[in-house]
ROFIRO-201659 format. One record per residue (C-alpha): x, y, z; residue number from 1. Coordinates in Angstrom, 1 decimal. Layout:
% ROFIRO-201659
+--------+--------+--------+-----+
:     px :     py :     pz : num :
+--------+--------+--------+-----+
:      X :      Y :      Z : NUM :
...
+--------+--------+--------+-----+
This chain:
% ROFIRO-201659
+--------+--------+--------+-----+
:     px :     py :     pz : num :
+--------+--------+--------+-----+
:  -21.6 :  -19.8 :   16.0 :   1 :
:  -21.4 :  -23.4 :   14.9 :   2 :
:  -18.9 :  -24.7 :   12.4 :   3 :
:  -21.8 :  -25.6 :   10.1 :   4 :
:  -23.0 :  -22.0 :   10.2 :   5 :
:  -19.5 :  -20.8 :    9.3 :   6 :
:  -19.2 :  -23.3 :    6.4 :   7 :
:  -22.5 :  -22.1 :    5.1 :   8 :
:  -21.4 :  -18.5 :    5.3 :   9 :
:  -18.3 :  -19.4 :    3.3 :  10 :
:  -20.3 :  -21.1 :    0.6 :  11 :
:  -22.5 :  -18.0 :    0.3 :  12 :
:  -19.5 :  -15.7 :    0.2 :  13 :
:  -18.0 :  -17.7 :   -2.7 :  14 :
:  -21.3 :  -17.0 :   -4.5 :  15 :
:  -21.0 :  -13.3 :   -3.8 :  16 :
:  -23.0 :  -12.8 :   -0.6 :  17 :
:  -20.9 :  -10.7 :    1.9 :  18 :
:  -20.0 :  -11.9 :    5.3 :  19 :
:  -21.8 :  -10.2 :    8.1 :  20 :
:  -19.8 :   -8.6 :   10.9 :  21 :
:  -20.7 :  -11.4 :   13.3 :  22 :
:  -19.8 :  -14.1 :   10.8 :  23 :
:  -16.4 :  -12.5 :   10.0 :  24 :
:  -15.6 :  -12.2 :   13.7 :  25 :
:  -16.6 :  -15.8 :   14.5 :  26 :
:  -14.6 :  -17.1 :   11.5 :  27 :
:  -11.5 :  -15.2 :   12.5 :  28 :
:  -11.6 :  -16.6 :   16.0 :  29 :
:  -12.5 :  -20.2 :   14.9 :  30 :
:  -10.3 :  -20.3 :   11.8 :  31 :
:   -8.2 :  -23.3 :   13.0 :  32 :
:   -9.6 :  -26.3 :   11.2 :  33 :
:  -11.4 :  -24.1 :    8.6 :  34 :
:   -8.3 :  -22.8 :    6.8 :  35 :
:   -8.8 :  -24.8 :    3.7 :  36 :
:  -12.4 :  -23.8 :    3.3 :  37 :
:  -11.6 :  -20.2 :    4.0 :  38 :
:   -8.8 :  -20.0 :    1.4 :  39 :
:  -11.0 :  -21.8 :   -1.2 :  40 :
:  -13.9 :  -19.4 :   -0.6 :  41 :
:  -11.5 :  -16.5 :   -0.9 :  42 :
:  -10.0 :  -17.8 :   -4.1 :  43 :
:  -13.5 :  -18.3 :   -5.6 :  44 :
:  -14.6 :  -14.8 :   -4.6 :  45 :
:  -11.4 :  -13.4 :   -6.3 :  46 :
:  -11.9 :  -15.4 :   -9.4 :  47 :
:  -15.5 :  -14.4 :   -9.8 :  48 :
:  -14.5 :  -10.7 :  -10.0 :  49 :
:  -11.0 :  -10.7 :  -11.4 :  50 :
:  -10.8 :  -13.9 :  -13.3 :  51 :
:   -7.3 :  -15.0 :  -14.0 :  52 :
:   -5.8 :  -11.5 :  -13.9 :  53 :
:   -3.2 :  -10.5 :  -11.2 :  54 :
:   -1.9 :   -6.9 :  -11.3 :  55 :
:    1.1 :   -5.0 :  -10.0 :  56 :
:    2.3 :   -1.4 :  -10.3 :  57 :
:    5.6 :   -0.6 :  -11.9 :  58 :
:    6.9 :    2.2 :   -9.7 :  59 :
:    9.8 :    4.2 :   -8.4 :  60 :
:   10.0 :    4.5 :   -4.6 :  61 :
:   10.8 :    8.0 :   -3.5 :  62 :
:   11.3 :    8.3 :    0.3 :  63 :
:   11.4 :   12.1 :    0.4 :  64 :
:   12.8 :   11.9 :    3.9 :  65 :
:   13.2 :    9.3 :    6.6 :  66 :
:   12.8 :   11.8 :    9.4 :  67 :
:    9.8 :   10.9 :   11.5 :  68 :
:    8.4 :   12.0 :   14.9 :  69 :
:    7.0 :    8.5 :   15.7 :  70 :
:    9.0 :    5.7 :   17.3 :  71 :
:    7.3 :    2.4 :   16.3 :  72 :
:    9.0 :   -0.6 :   17.9 :  73 :
:    9.2 :   -2.5 :   14.6 :  74 :
:   10.5 :    0.3 :   12.4 :  75 :
:   14.1 :    0.9 :   11.5 :  76 :
:   13.3 :    3.3 :    8.6 :  77 :
:   12.8 :    6.4 :   10.7 :  78 :
:   15.6 :    8.7 :   11.8 :  79 :
:   16.1 :   11.9 :   13.7 :  80 :
:   18.4 :   14.7 :   12.5 :  81 :
:   22.0 :   13.8 :   13.0 :  82 :
:   21.3 :   10.0 :   13.2 :  83 :
:   23.5 :    7.8 :   11.0 :  84 :
:   21.6 :    7.1 :    7.8 :  85 :
:   19.4 :   10.1 :    8.0 :  86 :
:   18.5 :   11.7 :    4.7 :  87 :
:   16.2 :   14.1 :    3.0 :  88 :
:   16.2 :   13.8 :   -0.8 :  89 :
:   17.2 :   16.9 :   -2.9 :  90 :
:   15.0 :   18.1 :   -5.8 :  91 :
:   17.8 :   17.0 :   -8.1 :  92 :
:   17.8 :   13.5 :   -6.7 :  93 :
:   14.0 :   13.2 :   -7.0 :  94 :
:   14.0 :   14.3 :  -10.6 :  95 :
:   16.9 :   12.0 :  -11.5 :  96 :
:   15.1 :    9.0 :  -10.0 :  97 :
:   11.9 :    9.9 :  -11.8 :  98 :
:   13.6 :   10.4 :  -15.1 :  99 :
:   15.3 :    7.0 :  -14.8 : 100 :
:   12.0 :    5.4 :  -13.8 : 101 :
:   10.3 :    6.7 :  -16.9 : 102 :
:   13.1 :    5.3 :  -19.1 : 103 :
:   12.6 :    1.9 :  -17.5 : 104 :
:    8.9 :    1.8 :  -18.0 : 105 :
:    7.6 :    2.8 :  -14.6 : 106 :
:    4.1 :    4.3 :  -14.3 : 107 :
:    3.9 :    5.3 :  -10.6 : 108 :
:    5.9 :    7.7 :   -8.4 : 109 :
:    5.4 :    6.5 :   -4.9 : 110 :
:    6.2 :    9.1 :   -2.3 : 111 :
:    6.4 :    7.4 :    1.1 : 112 :
:    7.8 :    9.0 :    4.3 : 113 :
:    7.3 :    9.5 :    8.0 : 114 :
:    4.7 :   11.6 :    9.7 : 115 :
:    5.0 :   15.4 :    9.8 : 116 :
:    8.8 :   15.7 :   10.5 : 117 :
:    8.5 :   19.5 :   10.4 : 118 :
:    6.4 :   19.3 :   13.6 : 119 :
:    9.3 :   17.7 :   15.5 : 120 :
:   12.6 :   18.9 :   13.9 : 121 :
:   13.8 :   22.4 :   13.6 : 122 :
:   16.6 :   21.3 :   11.2 : 123 :
:   14.1 :   19.9 :    8.8 : 124 :
:   12.1 :   23.1 :    8.9 : 125 :
:   15.2 :   25.0 :    8.0 : 126 :
:   15.9 :   22.6 :    5.1 : 127 :
:   12.4 :   23.3 :    3.8 : 128 :
:   12.9 :   27.0 :    4.1 : 129 :
:   16.1 :   26.9 :    2.1 : 130 :
:   14.0 :   25.4 :   -0.7 : 131 :
:   11.4 :   28.1 :   -0.4 : 132 :
:    8.9 :   25.7 :    1.2 : 133 :
:    6.9 :   25.8 :    4.4 : 134 :
:    5.8 :   22.2 :    4.7 : 135 :
:    6.3 :   18.6 :    3.6 : 136 :
:    3.1 :   18.9 :    1.7 : 137 :
:    4.6 :   21.8 :   -0.3 : 138 :
:    7.5 :   19.5 :   -1.2 : 139 :
:    5.3 :   16.6 :   -2.1 : 140 :
:    3.2 :   18.9 :   -4.3 : 141 :
:    6.3 :   20.1 :   -6.2 : 142 :
:    7.7 :   16.6 :   -6.5 : 143 :
:    4.4 :   15.2 :   -7.8 : 144 :
:    4.4 :   18.0 :  -10.5 : 145 :
:    7.8 :   16.7 :  -11.5 : 146 :
:    6.5 :   13.2 :  -11.7 : 147 :
:    3.6 :   14.3 :  -13.9 : 148 :
:    5.9 :   16.2 :  -16.2 : 149 :
:    7.9 :   13.0 :  -16.8 : 150 :
:    4.8 :   10.9 :  -17.5 : 151 :
:    4.4 :    9.2 :  -14.1 : 152 :
:    1.3 :    9.3 :  -11.8 : 153 :
:    2.0 :   10.1 :   -8.2 : 154 :
:    0.7 :    8.2 :   -5.2 : 155 :
:    1.5 :    9.6 :   -1.8 : 156 :
:    1.6 :    8.0 :    1.6 : 157 :
:    2.9 :   10.6 :    4.0 : 158 :
:    1.3 :    9.7 :    7.3 : 159 :
:   -1.5 :   11.7 :    8.9 : 160 :
:   -2.7 :   14.7 :    6.8 : 161 :
:   -5.5 :   17.1 :    7.2 : 162 :
:   -8.5 :   17.3 :    4.8 : 163 :
:   -7.0 :   20.5 :    3.4 : 164 :
:   -3.7 :   18.9 :    2.8 : 165 :
:   -5.3 :   15.9 :    1.1 : 166 :
:   -7.5 :   18.2 :   -1.0 : 167 :
:   -4.4 :   20.0 :   -2.2 : 168 :
:   -2.5 :   16.9 :   -3.0 : 169 :
:   -5.5 :   15.5 :   -4.9 : 170 :
:   -4.6 :   18.1 :   -7.6 : 171 :
:   -1.4 :   16.3 :   -8.4 : 172 :
:   -1.9 :   12.8 :   -7.1 : 173 :
:   -4.2 :   10.2 :   -8.6 : 174 :
:   -4.5 :    8.4 :   -5.2 : 175 :
:   -3.3 :    8.7 :   -1.6 : 176 :
:   -2.8 :    6.1 :    1.1 : 177 :
:   -2.5 :    5.5 :    4.8 : 178 :
:   -2.1 :    2.1 :    6.5 : 179 :
:   -4.6 :    1.7 :    9.3 : 180 :
:   -2.3 :   -1.0 :   10.6 : 181 :
:   -4.5 :   -2.0 :   13.6 : 182 :
:   -7.7 :   -0.5 :   14.9 : 183 :
:   -7.0 :   -1.7 :   18.5 : 184 :
:   -5.9 :    1.0 :   21.0 : 185 :
:   -4.3 :   -1.8 :   23.0 : 186 :
:   -1.2 :   -1.6 :   20.7 : 187 :
:   -0.7 :    2.0 :   21.9 : 188 :
:   -0.4 :    1.0 :   25.5 : 189 :
:    3.0 :    1.0 :   27.4 : 190 :
:    5.1 :   -1.9 :   26.2 : 191 :
:    3.3 :   -2.2 :   22.9 : 192 :
:    4.7 :   -1.3 :   19.5 : 193 :
:    2.8 :    2.0 :   19.0 : 194 :
:    3.3 :    3.4 :   22.5 : 195 :
:    5.8 :    6.0 :   21.3 : 196 :
:    4.0 :    6.8 :   18.1 : 197 :
:    1.3 :    9.5 :   18.6 : 198 :
:    0.3 :    9.4 :   14.9 : 199 :
:   -0.5 :    5.6 :   15.1 : 200 :
:   -3.6 :    6.2 :   17.3 : 201 :
:   -6.3 :    4.3 :   15.5 : 202 :
:   -8.9 :    7.1 :   15.9 : 203 :
:   -6.6 :    9.5 :   14.1 : 204 :
:   -6.0 :    7.2 :   11.2 : 205 :
:   -9.6 :    6.3 :   10.9 : 206 :
:  -10.5 :   10.0 :   10.8 : 207 :
:   -8.1 :   10.6 :    8.0 : 208 :
:   -9.4 :    7.7 :    6.0 : 209 :
:  -12.9 :    9.0 :    6.5 : 210 :
:  -11.9 :   12.5 :    5.4 : 211 :
:  -10.4 :   11.0 :    2.3 : 212 :
:  -13.7 :    9.4 :    1.5 : 213 :
:  -15.5 :   12.7 :    2.0 : 214 :
:  -13.1 :   14.2 :   -0.5 : 215 :
:  -13.6 :   11.3 :   -3.0 : 216 :
:   -9.9 :   10.4 :   -3.1 : 217 :
:   -9.0 :    6.9 :   -4.4 : 218 :
:   -7.4 :    5.5 :   -1.3 : 219 :
:   -5.1 :    2.7 :   -0.2 : 220 :
:   -5.0 :    1.3 :    3.3 : 221 :
:   -4.3 :   -1.9 :    5.0 : 222 :
:   -3.3 :   -3.9 :    8.1 : 223 :
:   -0.1 :   -5.1 :    9.6 : 224 :
:    0.1 :   -8.8 :   10.5 : 225 :
:    2.3 :  -10.0 :   13.4 : 226 :
:    3.0 :   -6.8 :   15.5 : 227 :
:    1.2 :   -8.1 :   18.6 : 228 :
:   -2.4 :   -8.0 :   17.4 : 229 :
:   -4.9 :  -10.8 :   17.9 : 230 :
:   -6.8 :  -12.4 :   15.1 : 231 :
:  -10.0 :  -10.7 :   16.4 : 232 :
:   -8.2 :   -7.4 :   16.3 : 233 :
:   -7.3 :   -8.0 :   12.6 : 234 :
:  -10.9 :   -8.8 :   11.8 : 235 :
:  -12.0 :   -5.7 :   13.6 : 236 :
:   -9.5 :   -3.6 :   11.6 : 237 :
:  -10.8 :   -5.0 :    8.3 : 238 :
:  -14.4 :   -4.4 :    9.3 : 239 :
:  -13.6 :   -0.8 :   10.2 : 240 :
:  -12.1 :   -0.4 :    6.7 : 241 :
:  -15.1 :   -2.1 :    5.1 : 242 :
:  -17.4 :    0.3 :    7.0 : 243 :
:  -15.7 :    3.3 :    5.5 : 244 :
:  -15.4 :    1.8 :    2.1 : 245 :
:  -19.2 :    1.2 :    2.0 : 246 :
:  -19.9 :    4.6 :    3.3 : 247 :
:  -17.8 :    6.5 :    0.8 : 248 :
:  -16.7 :    4.0 :   -2.0 : 249 :
:  -13.2 :    5.3 :   -2.0 : 250 :
:  -11.1 :    2.3 :   -0.9 : 251 :
:   -9.4 :    0.9 :   -4.0 : 252 :
:   -7.2 :   -1.6 :   -2.3 : 253 :
:   -6.4 :   -3.1 :    1.1 : 254 :
:   -2.8 :   -4.2 :    1.8 : 255 :
:   -2.0 :   -7.2 :    4.0 : 256 :
:    1.5 :   -6.6 :    5.1 : 257 :
:    3.4 :   -9.1 :    7.3 : 258 :
:    5.9 :   -8.1 :    9.9 : 259 :
:    9.5 :   -8.8 :    9.1 : 260 :
:   12.0 :   -8.4 :   11.9 : 261 :
:   14.9 :   -6.0 :   11.4 : 262 :
:   18.1 :   -5.6 :   13.4 : 263 :
:   18.6 :   -2.7 :   15.8 : 264 :
:   14.9 :   -2.1 :   16.7 : 265 :
:   13.0 :   -3.1 :   19.9 : 266 :
:   11.2 :   -5.9 :   18.0 : 267 :
:   14.3 :   -7.3 :   16.3 : 268 :
:   13.8 :  -10.7 :   18.1 : 269 :
:   10.0 :  -10.8 :   17.9 : 270 :
:    8.6 :  -13.8 :   16.1 : 271 :
:    7.4 :  -13.2 :   12.5 : 272 :
:    4.0 :  -14.5 :   11.4 : 273 :
:    4.3 :  -17.8 :    9.5 : 274 :
:    3.0 :  -18.4 :    6.0 : 275 :
:   -0.2 :  -19.9 :    7.4 : 276 :
:   -1.0 :  -16.8 :    9.4 : 277 :
:   -0.2 :  -14.5 :    6.5 : 278 :
:   -2.2 :  -16.3 :    3.9 : 279 :
:   -5.1 :  -16.8 :    6.3 : 280 :
:   -5.1 :  -13.0 :    6.9 : 281 :
:   -5.1 :  -12.4 :    3.1 : 282 :
:   -8.0 :  -14.9 :    2.7 : 283 :
:  -10.1 :  -13.2 :    5.4 : 284 :
:   -9.4 :   -9.8 :    3.9 : 285 :
:  -10.8 :  -11.0 :    0.5 : 286 :
:  -13.8 :  -12.5 :    2.3 : 287 :
:  -14.6 :   -9.4 :    4.3 : 288 :
:  -13.9 :   -6.7 :    1.6 : 289 :
:  -16.5 :   -6.2 :   -1.1 : 290 :
:  -15.7 :   -7.3 :   -4.6 : 291 :
:  -14.6 :   -4.0 :   -6.1 : 292 :
:  -11.8 :   -3.6 :   -3.5 : 293 :
:   -8.5 :   -5.2 :   -4.5 : 294 :
:   -6.6 :   -7.2 :   -2.0 : 295 :
:   -2.8 :   -6.8 :   -2.1 : 296 :
:    0.2 :   -8.4 :   -0.4 : 297 :
:    3.8 :   -7.5 :   -1.1 : 298 :
:    5.6 :  -10.5 :   -2.7 : 299 :
:    9.1 :   -9.5 :   -1.5 : 300 :
:    8.0 :  -10.0 :    2.2 : 301 :
:    6.9 :  -13.6 :    1.4 : 302 :
:    9.6 :  -14.9 :   -1.0 : 303 :
:    8.9 :  -18.3 :   -2.4 : 304 :
:    5.3 :  -18.2 :   -1.3 : 305 :
:    3.7 :  -16.9 :   -4.6 : 306 :
:    1.5 :  -20.0 :   -5.0 : 307 :
:    0.3 :  -19.8 :   -1.4 : 308 :
:   -0.5 :  -16.0 :   -1.8 : 309 :
:   -2.4 :  -16.7 :   -5.0 : 310 :
:   -4.3 :  -19.6 :   -3.5 : 311 :
:   -5.5 :  -17.2 :   -0.7 : 312 :
:   -7.4 :  -14.8 :   -2.9 : 313 :
:   -5.2 :  -11.8 :   -3.5 : 314 :
:   -5.4 :  -10.1 :   -6.9 : 315 :
:   -2.6 :   -7.6 :   -6.7 : 316 :
:    1.1 :   -7.6 :   -5.7 : 317 :
:    1.4 :   -3.8 :   -5.3 : 318 :
:    4.3 :   -1.7 :   -6.4 : 319 :
:    7.5 :   -3.3 :   -7.8 : 320 :
:   10.4 :   -1.2 :   -8.8 : 321 :
:   13.2 :   -1.7 :  -11.4 : 322 :
:   14.9 :    1.5 :  -10.1 : 323 :
:   14.8 :    1.6 :   -6.3 : 324 :
:   14.8 :   -0.9 :   -3.5 : 325 :
:   12.1 :   -1.2 :   -0.9 : 326 :
:   13.4 :    1.4 :    1.4 : 327 :
:   11.1 :    0.3 :    4.2 : 328 :
:   12.2 :   -3.3 :    3.9 : 329 :
:   15.6 :   -3.2 :    2.0 : 330 :
:   16.6 :   -6.6 :    3.3 : 331 :
:   13.8 :   -8.0 :    1.2 : 332 :
:   14.4 :   -7.2 :   -2.5 : 333 :
:   11.6 :   -7.0 :   -5.0 : 334 :
:   11.1 :  -10.1 :   -7.1 : 335 :
:   12.1 :  -10.1 :  -10.8 : 336 :
:    8.9 :   -9.3 :  -12.7 : 337 :
:    9.7 :  -12.0 :  -15.2 : 338 :
:   10.0 :  -14.6 :  -12.4 : 339 :
:    6.7 :  -13.4 :  -10.8 : 340 :
:    5.0 :  -13.5 :  -14.2 : 341 :
:    6.2 :  -17.1 :  -14.7 : 342 :
:    5.0 :  -18.1 :  -11.2 : 343 :
:    1.6 :  -16.6 :  -11.9 : 344 :
:    1.4 :  -18.4 :  -15.3 : 345 :
:    2.2 :  -21.7 :  -13.7 : 346 :
:   -0.7 :  -21.2 :  -11.3 : 347 :
:   -3.0 :  -20.3 :  -14.1 : 348 :
:   -2.9 :  -16.5 :  -13.9 : 349 :
:   -1.8 :  -13.6 :  -16.1 : 350 :
:    0.3 :  -10.8 :  -14.5 : 351 :
:   -0.3 :   -7.3 :  -15.9 : 352 :
:    0.9 :   -3.8 :  -14.9 : 353 :
:   -1.6 :   -1.3 :  -13.7 : 354 :
:   -1.7 :    2.4 :  -12.9 : 355 :
:   -1.7 :    3.7 :   -9.3 : 356 :
:   -5.4 :    4.6 :   -9.7 : 357 :
:   -7.5 :    1.5 :  -10.5 : 358 :
:   -9.2 :    1.7 :  -13.8 : 359 :
:  -12.8 :    1.7 :  -12.5 : 360 :
:  -12.0 :    4.9 :  -10.4 : 361 :
:  -10.9 :    6.9 :  -13.5 : 362 :
:  -14.5 :    7.3 :  -14.9 : 363 :
:  -16.2 :    7.7 :  -11.5 : 364 :
:  -17.5 :   11.2 :  -10.9 : 365 :
:  -15.3 :   13.3 :   -8.7 : 366 :
:  -12.6 :   10.7 :   -7.9 : 367 :
:   -9.9 :   12.0 :  -10.3 : 368 :
:   -9.1 :   15.7 :  -10.8 : 369 :
:  -10.0 :   16.4 :  -14.4 : 370 :
:   -6.6 :   18.0 :  -15.0 : 371 :
:   -5.1 :   14.6 :  -14.4 : 372 :
:   -7.3 :   12.6 :  -16.8 : 373 :
:   -5.2 :   13.1 :  -20.0 : 374 :
:   -2.0 :   12.0 :  -18.2 : 375 :
:   -3.8 :    9.0 :  -16.6 : 376 :
:   -5.2 :    7.9 :  -20.0 : 377 :
:   -1.7 :    8.2 :  -21.4 : 378 :
:   -0.3 :    6.0 :  -18.7 : 379 :
:   -3.1 :    3.4 :  -19.1 : 380 :
:   -2.5 :    3.3 :  -22.8 : 381 :
:    1.3 :    2.9 :  -22.3 : 382 :
:    0.8 :    0.0 :  -19.8 : 383 :
:   -1.8 :   -1.7 :  -22.1 : 384 :
:    0.8 :   -1.7 :  -24.9 : 385 :
:    3.2 :   -3.6 :  -22.7 : 386 :
:    0.7 :   -6.0 :  -21.1 : 387 :
:    0.1 :   -9.6 :  -22.2 : 388 :
:   -3.2 :  -10.3 :  -23.9 : 389 :
:   -6.0 :   -9.8 :  -21.4 : 390 :
:   -7.4 :  -13.0 :  -19.9 : 391 :
:  -11.0 :  -13.8 :  -19.5 : 392 :
:  -12.3 :  -11.6 :  -16.7 : 393 :
:  -14.8 :  -12.2 :  -14.0 : 394 :
:  -18.2 :  -10.6 :  -14.0 : 395 :
:  -17.0 :   -7.2 :  -12.8 : 396 :
:  -14.4 :   -6.4 :  -15.5 : 397 :
:  -13.3 :   -3.0 :  -14.5 : 398 :
:  -12.8 :   -2.0 :  -18.1 : 399 :
:  -16.2 :   -3.0 :  -19.5 : 400 :
:  -18.6 :   -3.3 :  -16.6 : 401 :
:  -20.7 :   -0.4 :  -15.3 : 402 :
:  -19.1 :    2.0 :  -12.9 : 403 :
:  -19.1 :    1.0 :   -9.2 : 404 :
:  -22.2 :    2.0 :   -7.4 : 405 :
:  -22.4 :    5.8 :   -6.7 : 406 :
:  -23.9 :    5.3 :   -3.3 : 407 :
:  -21.5 :    6.0 :   -0.5 : 408 :
:  -19.7 :    2.7 :   -1.1 : 409 :
:  -19.0 :    0.4 :   -3.6 : 410 :
:    4.3 :    1.5 :    6.1 : 411 :
:    5.0 :    1.2 :    7.2 : 412 :
:    7.1 :   -1.1 :    8.7 : 413 :
:   10.8 :   -1.5 :    9.1 : 414 :
:   14.0 :   -1.2 :    7.2 : 415 :
:   17.7 :   -1.4 :    8.0 : 416 :
:   19.4 :    2.0 :    7.9 : 417 :
:   21.0 :    2.0 :    4.5 : 418 :
:   19.0 :    0.8 :    1.6 : 419 :
:   20.7 :   -2.0 :   -0.3 : 420 :
:   21.2 :   -1.4 :   -3.9 : 421 :
:   21.1 :   -3.6 :   -7.0 : 422 :
:   18.8 :   -6.1 :   -5.5 : 423 :
:   15.5 :   -5.2 :   -7.1 : 424 :
:   13.8 :   -6.5 :  -10.3 : 425 :
:   15.9 :   -7.1 :  -13.4 : 426 :
:   18.2 :   -4.1 :  -13.1 : 427 :
:   20.4 :   -2.5 :  -10.5 : 428 :
:   19.3 :    0.6 :   -8.8 : 429 :
:   21.0 :    4.0 :   -8.7 : 430 :
:   22.6 :    5.2 :   -5.5 : 431 :
:   20.4 :    5.7 :   -2.5 : 432 :
:   19.8 :    9.3 :   -1.3 : 433 :
:   23.1 :   10.7 :    0.0 : 434 :
:   23.2 :   10.4 :    3.8 : 435 :
:   23.3 :   13.7 :    5.6 : 436 :
:   23.0 :   15.7 :    2.4 : 437 :
:   20.2 :   18.2 :    2.9 : 438 :
:   18.0 :   19.9 :    0.3 : 439 :
:   19.7 :   23.1 :    1.1 : 440 :
:   23.0 :   21.8 :   -0.2 : 441 :
:   21.5 :   21.6 :   -3.7 : 442 :
:   20.4 :   25.2 :   -3.8 : 443 :
:   23.3 :   26.8 :   -1.9 : 444 :
+--------+--------+--------+-----+
């Protein structure tokens, strides 16, 4: 495809015409020399929908356990029983963090953990039994009930789950998530980062994302940038997400998460993607995804690059916590919300908090369990009271525009062993989960 053809596609995308699959693939492979035009088109597409509004979710991060049966080469979060730094949070620890989060104005309880530890570790199954539970999903359900009781909305990313497990968690979660990471099976070959991670097989992850669509669950997914994938493989991953989003209309946001090296893992010396590669990936995500899907990038993984992130077309910074560190990336503290708000203002944007279910999903038939609607409205009202005056929105204002079409459409990475404390947002965080203290100890 000629450069002139690609420039024409960018001009059309800025006016709201989606890129075709072939245009997206060609643009990804011939991006060198087109970066400025790609970012400009992405920013224009973002502005047309979201105006000058940028969002984030005030959250508490609750890593229920860091036990995981996968061994991803970039991940230092996961542990096996008996490893230094291994933990499983107790019910008392979970409720204490949730209570503190509510006091500090959080709206989201993010439950994020490794894949199915009970399938791999007898010790963990014993811990669950001491709590009267049979599975991690049982524990997640109980914990989400605690979050709801304290006025927080739960969002769970617990790795691969069955349709039955997701349907059950939909009763107490306003949204669920699973990072696709990369659609290419090449990354699962020997010597590649997912070779020892059976749950990272792309066909399994795509199947779960599709099942979530069939269940009409508001869903978060995304890609990892810099773990050995090619630009074409990134585009193929985004196109796979777009296909499922158009089929079911359930993808509420796509995360573009850049690899950051951590000590003590096989990829500790692997090169990290530079700012150009990260922001180009964000821009391509905005150009590929349809307008009702938010594009998110974590600001703590690109410190000092807020202007560049905004110029690349993102409209959301994801979860930021005044209570807990980023347990997946504890070497990269959350930015102060006030500093991020100021940076957005200097670039001409208004930063406002949002719930863990996007507003336009709340009114859509079947996407939110009716029992969660009153609590969701309460959280939305509370966040609105703390938000700056709403800016002029684009043509698809999620508060006032018609609901998204009702046709079928519309991780994580690494962390050093011990979460660092006191390095997030404006306040210091409480102690991390006690190492080696099992749930059973709380009920003995």
